[in-house]
C-alpha positions as CSV (number, residue, x, y, z in Angstrom):
1,M,-9.5,15.8,-3.0
2,I,-11.5,19.0,-1.6
3,E,-9.9,21.9,0.1
4,I,-11.7,24.3,1.6
5,N,-9.9,27.8,2.7
6,H,-11.2,30.5,5.0
7,L,-14.8,29.9,3.6
8,N,-17.5,32.6,4.9
9,K,-21.3,32.4,4.0
10,T,-23.7,35.0,6.5
11,F,-26.9,35.4,6.2
12,V,-28.6,38.6,6.2
13,L,-31.7,39.0,8.5
14,K,-34.0,42.1,9.0
15,K,-32.7,42.2,12.8
16,S,-29.2,40.3,12.8
17,N,-26.8,38.8,10.3
18,I,-25.7,34.9,10.9
19,N,-22.2,34.1,10.3
20,A,-23.2,30.4,9.4
21,V,-20.0,29.2,8.1
22,N,-17.5,31.5,9.9
23,D,-13.5,31.3,8.6
24,V,-14.0,27.4,7.9
25,S,-10.5,25.5,6.9
26,L,-10.8,21.9,5.7
27,H,-9.1,19.1,3.8
28,I,-10.9,16.1,3.0
29,K,-9.1,13.4,1.4
30,D,-9.5,11.3,-1.5
31,G,-11.5,8.4,-0.8
32,E,-12.2,9.2,2.5
33,I,-15.1,9.0,4.9
34,F,-15.1,12.2,6.2
35,G,-17.5,13.3,9.2
36,I,-19.3,16.8,10.0
37,I,-20.6,16.9,13.3
38,G,-22.7,19.6,15.3
39,Y,-25.8,20.5,16.9
40,S,-28.7,22.5,15.2
41,G,-27.6,26.0,13.8
42,A,-23.9,25.3,14.2
43,G,-23.7,25.5,10.3
44,K,-22.8,22.1,9.1
45,S,-25.5,21.6,6.2
46,T,-24.4,25.6,5.0
47,L,-20.9,24.3,5.1
48,V,-22.0,20.9,2.8
49,R,-24.3,22.8,0.9
50,C,-21.6,25.2,0.0
51,I,-19.4,22.4,-1.7
52,N,-22.0,21.8,-4.4
53,F,-22.7,25.7,-4.6
54,L,-26.2,25.1,-3.6
55,E,-25.4,28.2,-1.0
56,R,-23.1,30.9,-2.6
57,P,-20.1,31.9,-0.2
58,E,-19.3,35.7,0.5
59,S,-15.5,34.7,0.7
60,G,-13.2,31.6,0.6
61,T,-12.0,29.1,-1.6
62,I,-12.9,25.3,-2.4
63,S,-10.6,23.5,-4.5
64,I,-11.8,20.1,-6.2
65,E,-10.1,17.4,-7.7
66,G,-10.4,17.3,-11.5
67,F,-12.5,20.4,-11.5
68,G,-10.3,23.6,-10.3
69,T,-10.6,26.0,-7.6
70,V,-13.4,28.3,-6.7
71,R,-12.8,31.6,-5.2
72,A,-15.8,33.5,-3.5
73,D,-15.6,37.2,-3.9
74,K,-19.3,38.5,-2.3
75,G,-21.4,36.0,-3.6
76,K,-19.2,36.3,-7.3
77,L,-17.6,32.8,-8.2
78,F,-14.6,32.5,-9.8
79,L,-13.2,29.2,-11.8
80,S,-9.1,28.8,-11.4
81,K,-7.5,25.9,-13.3
82,E,-4.2,25.8,-14.5
83,E,-3.6,29.2,-13.8
84,K,-6.2,30.7,-15.6
85,E,-9.3,32.6,-13.9
86,K,-12.4,33.3,-15.3
87,K,-16.2,33.8,-14.0
88,L,-17.9,30.3,-13.0
89,S,-20.5,30.1,-15.8
90,D,-23.9,27.8,-15.7
91,A,-22.5,24.7,-17.7
92,D,-19.5,24.8,-15.6
93,L,-21.5,24.4,-11.6
94,R,-23.6,21.8,-14.1
95,R,-20.5,19.5,-14.9
96,L,-19.4,20.6,-11.0
97,R,-22.7,19.3,-9.2
98,R,-22.8,16.3,-11.3
99,S,-19.7,15.3,-9.9
100,I,-21.1,15.4,-6.5
101,G,-24.2,13.7,-5.4
102,M,-26.1,14.3,-2.5
103,I,-28.6,12.8,-0.5
104,F,-30.5,14.1,2.1
105,Q,-32.7,13.5,5.4
106,H,-36.1,13.2,3.7
107,F,-35.3,11.5,0.5
108,N,-37.1,14.0,-2.0
109,L,-38.3,11.0,-4.1
110,L,-40.8,11.8,-6.8
111,D,-43.8,9.4,-5.7
112,R,-45.3,9.1,-8.7
113,E,-42.4,7.6,-10.1
114,T,-41.3,4.2,-9.8
115,V,-38.1,3.4,-8.2
116,F,-36.7,2.9,-11.5
117,D,-37.7,6.1,-12.7
118,N,-36.7,7.7,-9.9
119,I,-33.1,6.5,-10.4
120,A,-33.5,7.3,-13.9
121,Y,-34.6,10.7,-13.7
122,P,-31.0,12.3,-13.6
123,L,-29.8,10.2,-16.6
124,K,-32.6,11.5,-19.4
125,Y,-30.3,14.2,-19.8
126,T,-27.1,13.0,-20.1
127,G,-27.6,11.6,-23.8
128,L,-27.9,8.3,-23.2
129,D,-30.5,6.3,-25.0
130,R,-33.2,4.0,-23.9
131,L,-31.0,1.0,-23.5
132,E,-28.0,2.8,-21.4
133,I,-29.9,4.1,-19.4
134,Q,-31.6,0.8,-18.7
135,A,-27.9,-0.8,-18.3
136,K,-27.0,2.2,-15.9
137,V,-29.8,1.8,-13.7
138,N,-29.9,-2.0,-13.5
139,E,-26.4,-1.8,-12.0
140,L,-27.5,0.9,-9.6
141,L,-30.0,-1.2,-8.1
142,K,-27.8,-4.5,-7.8
143,L,-25.3,-2.5,-6.3
144,V,-27.8,-0.9,-3.2
145,N,-29.4,-4.2,-3.3
146,L,-32.8,-3.3,-5.1
147,E,-33.1,-5.4,-8.3
148,D,-36.7,-6.6,-6.8
149,K,-38.2,-2.9,-6.1
150,R,-37.4,-1.9,-9.4
151,N,-40.8,-1.6,-10.5
152,V,-42.4,-0.3,-7.2
153,Y,-43.5,3.2,-5.8
154,P,-42.0,5.0,-2.9
155,S,-45.1,3.9,-0.8
156,Q,-44.3,1.0,-0.9
157,L,-41.1,1.0,0.7
158,S,-39.9,1.3,4.2
159,G,-37.3,4.0,5.4
160,G,-34.2,2.6,4.6
161,Q,-35.5,1.4,1.3
162,K,-36.4,4.9,0.2
163,Q,-32.8,6.1,1.4
164,R,-31.2,3.4,-1.0
165,V,-33.1,4.5,-4.2
166,A,-32.2,8.4,-3.2
167,I,-28.5,6.8,-3.0
168,A,-28.6,4.9,-6.4
169,R,-30.4,8.2,-7.6
170,A,-27.4,10.6,-6.3
171,L,-24.8,7.9,-8.1
172,A,-26.5,8.0,-11.1
173,D,-24.0,10.4,-12.8
174,S,-20.7,8.3,-11.4
175,P,-19.8,11.3,-9.1
176,K,-16.6,11.3,-7.2
177,V,-18.3,12.6,-3.8
178,L,-21.1,12.1,-2.1
179,L,-22.5,14.3,0.5
180,S,-24.9,12.9,2.9
181,D,-27.0,15.5,4.6
182,E,-28.3,14.0,8.1
183,A,-29.6,11.3,5.5
184,T,-30.1,8.6,8.5
185,S,-32.1,11.2,10.7
186,A,-35.0,10.0,9.8
187,L,-34.3,6.2,10.3
188,D,-34.9,3.5,13.0
189,P,-31.6,2.0,14.2
190,D,-31.6,-1.0,12.3
191,A,-31.8,1.1,8.9
192,T,-29.3,3.5,9.9
193,E,-27.0,0.5,10.3
194,S,-28.2,-0.7,7.1
195,I,-27.7,2.4,5.2
196,L,-24.2,3.5,7.0
197,H,-22.9,-0.2,6.0
198,L,-23.9,0.9,2.2
199,L,-22.0,3.9,2.4
200,K,-19.0,2.0,3.6
201,E,-19.1,-0.4,0.7
202,L,-19.5,2.2,-1.6
203,N,-16.6,3.9,-0.3
204,H,-14.4,0.7,-0.9
205,Q,-15.6,-0.7,-4.4
206,L,-16.1,2.8,-5.9
207,G,-13.2,4.7,-3.9
208,L,-16.4,7.5,-3.6
209,T,-15.0,9.9,-1.4
210,I,-18.1,10.6,1.3
211,V,-19.1,13.9,3.6
212,I,-21.6,13.2,6.2
213,I,-23.1,16.0,7.9
214,T,-24.9,14.5,11.4
215,H,-25.7,15.3,14.9
216,E,-25.1,11.9,16.1
217,M,-22.1,11.1,17.4
218,A,-22.8,7.3,16.6
219,V,-23.0,7.5,13.3
220,I,-19.5,9.3,13.1
221,K,-18.0,6.1,14.9
222,E,-19.6,3.6,13.0
223,A,-18.6,5.4,9.5
224,A,-16.4,8.0,9.3
225,D,-12.6,8.1,9.0
226,R,-12.0,11.4,10.1
227,V,-14.8,14.0,11.7
228,A,-14.6,18.0,12.3
229,V,-16.5,19.1,15.1
230,M,-18.6,22.8,14.6
231,E,-19.9,25.2,16.8
232,D,-21.4,28.7,16.0
233,G,-20.6,28.8,11.9
234,R,-16.4,27.6,13.2
235,V,-14.6,24.2,13.2
236,V,-13.5,23.6,16.8
237,E,-11.6,20.0,16.7
238,E,-10.4,18.2,13.7
239,G,-9.0,14.8,13.4
240,D,-8.8,10.8,13.4
241,V,-12.2,9.6,14.7
242,Y,-10.3,7.2,17.1
243,N,-8.1,10.0,18.7
244,V,-10.8,12.5,18.9
245,F,-13.5,9.9,20.7
246,A,-10.1,8.6,23.0
247,H,-8.6,12.8,23.7
248,P,-11.4,15.4,22.9
249,Q,-10.3,18.6,23.5
250,Q,-13.1,21.0,23.4
251,I,-16.4,20.9,25.7
252,I,-18.8,20.6,22.6
253,T,-16.9,17.6,21.3
254,K,-17.0,15.8,24.9
255,K,-20.2,16.4,25.3
256,F,-20.9,14.5,21.9
257,V,-18.3,11.4,22.8
258,E,-20.2,10.6,26.6
259,S,-23.7,11.0,24.5
260,S,-22.6,8.0,22.6
261,S,-21.1,6.4,25.8
262,G,-22.7,4.2,28.4
263,L,-20.4,6.1,31.1
264,S,-22.4,9.0,30.9
265,N,-24.8,7.3,32.8
266,I,-22.9,8.4,36.1
267,D,-24.5,11.8,36.6
268,K,-27.5,9.6,36.7
269,L,-26.4,7.1,39.2
270,I,-25.2,9.1,41.4
271,A,-28.0,11.4,41.4
272,T,-30.5,8.9,42.2
273,K,-27.5,7.8,45.0
274,A,-27.2,4.6,42.9
275,V,-23.4,5.3,43.3
276,S,-22.3,7.0,46.1
277,V,-19.5,9.8,45.7
278,R,-17.0,10.1,48.9
279,E,-14.6,12.3,47.7
280,E,-11.8,12.1,50.6
281,D,-8.4,11.6,51.0
282,D,-8.6,7.9,51.1
283,R,-10.7,7.1,48.2
284,K,-11.8,9.1,44.9
285,L,-13.8,8.3,42.2
286,I,-12.3,8.0,38.8
287,K,-12.9,7.9,34.9
288,L,-10.3,5.6,33.2
289,I,-10.0,5.5,29.3
290,F,-8.3,2.8,27.7
291,T,-7.4,3.2,24.2
292,K,-6.6,0.3,21.6
293,D,-2.9,0.1,23.2
294,A,-4.6,-0.9,26.9
295,V,-6.9,-2.4,25.9
296,G,-6.9,-6.2,27.1
297,N,-4.3,-5.6,29.8
298,A,-5.0,-6.6,33.1
299,L,-4.0,-3.7,34.9
300,I,-6.4,-3.2,37.4
301,S,-5.7,-6.6,39.4
302,E,-2.5,-5.3,39.0
303,V,-3.1,-2.1,40.5
304,S,-4.5,-3.6,43.1
305,R,-2.0,-6.3,43.7
306,N,0.9,-3.7,43.7
307,Y,-0.1,-0.9,45.3
308,N,-2.5,-2.0,48.1
309,V,-5.4,-0.3,46.7
310,D,-9.4,-1.3,46.3
311,V,-10.8,-0.8,42.9
312,S,-14.9,-1.0,42.8
313,I,-16.2,-0.5,39.4
314,A,-19.5,1.6,39.3
315,L,-19.5,1.2,35.3
316,A,-18.0,0.2,32.1
317,N,-18.3,0.4,28.8
318,V,-16.6,-1.0,25.4
319,D,-16.8,1.1,22.0
320,V,-15.8,0.0,18.6
321,V,-14.4,3.0,16.9
322,S,-13.1,3.0,13.1
323,G,-12.3,-0.5,14.3
324,S,-10.3,-0.8,17.2
325,A,-11.7,-1.2,20.9
326,L,-12.2,1.8,23.3
327,G,-12.8,1.2,26.8
328,G,-14.1,3.2,29.5
329,I,-14.2,2.6,33.3
330,I,-15.9,4.6,36.5
331,A,-14.6,3.2,39.4
332,E,-14.2,4.0,43.0
333,I,-10.3,3.7,44.3
334,S,-9.4,3.9,47.5
335,G,-6.6,3.3,49.9
336,L,-3.6,5.3,51.4
337,P,-3.1,9.1,49.6
338,E,0.0,7.9,48.3
339,N,-1.0,4.5,47.1
340,I,-3.6,6.3,44.9
341,K,-1.1,9.0,43.7
342,N,1.3,5.7,42.5
343,A,-1.2,3.8,41.4
344,V,-2.8,6.7,39.4
345,N,0.7,7.2,37.8
346,F,0.6,3.2,36.7
347,F,-2.1,3.8,34.8
348,Q,-1.3,6.6,32.9
349,E,2.4,5.2,32.2
350,H,0.0,2.0,30.5
351,G,-1.9,4.5,28.4
352,V,-4.6,4.9,30.7
353,E,-6.0,8.3,30.6
354,V,-7.1,8.9,34.4
355,E,-9.8,12.0,35.4
356,V,-10.9,12.8,39.0
357,I,-14.6,13.1,38.6
358,H,-15.3,15.6,40.9
359,H,-19.3,16.5,42.1
360,A,-21.1,19.1,44.2
């Protein structure tokens, strides 16, 4: 659906240049929810604004199914389709943007217009008559479950309802792609869950390809199929959401995963001495990660019986990632060194990741 190859975007400042997007290549599949996560300044929002060319990249290509391939050359854009290339015109750009809806953190609604008029606004310039616009808006209101709010003003809505209006407006031109730039960051947890549920429904009902930009791993865990992790303008890790959660490779990815897991509290418990750490030959503090193939098996009791070790659980956590369970346990295992080694090997042979936790 969207193929990004070697994309670059640099902001030129007085004292230095910022490589906001640095040689990024991504493939976003048709009909999937794709997450892009990173801390502030990672380049994720700039990247998503390059997809609809609100920001013009200096180099690289973006291919969008049904539209063609746009090549950037020193800020100039060229459209290739059926092996013919031409300069990207304003008409081409308008056609592209109509096929890509976008929602933002702060809704960007017209305060003096009703919910109906906010949604109808982009339809006024499409050639539809009044009755056609009315029918389309009513359809969108039903889609986002705001039929009873059609005549109220944004000031009378909650944050979650405002974002639903923004989503309906973004869908007015029947786009194939929806870009969500930190769309849940200003919402409370209940509203965030509601909006993510709505986005998943739209993805299934409309076959909509959705790109979610966020700095919250919980959003990725709840909604996305695949994820790319950005740092300093680069994509440093990419993959299926479950596999990225279960097997994070980069330090920044591990930080994001830990931030959404109750297991991250182990540092606080150790600092306050609520959990004692005795790194000796006959005992180890270990982290066990149970993926979907290992969750539900009585491996800890089996280890204790078969290898004559004691396992004392300090923390336990189970997440649901992409509809599958991902479990984690932090425990102290004690016994003879050889028995501990054999117990660890047993865990690993049965699909459990084992990490010995070292603390100064």
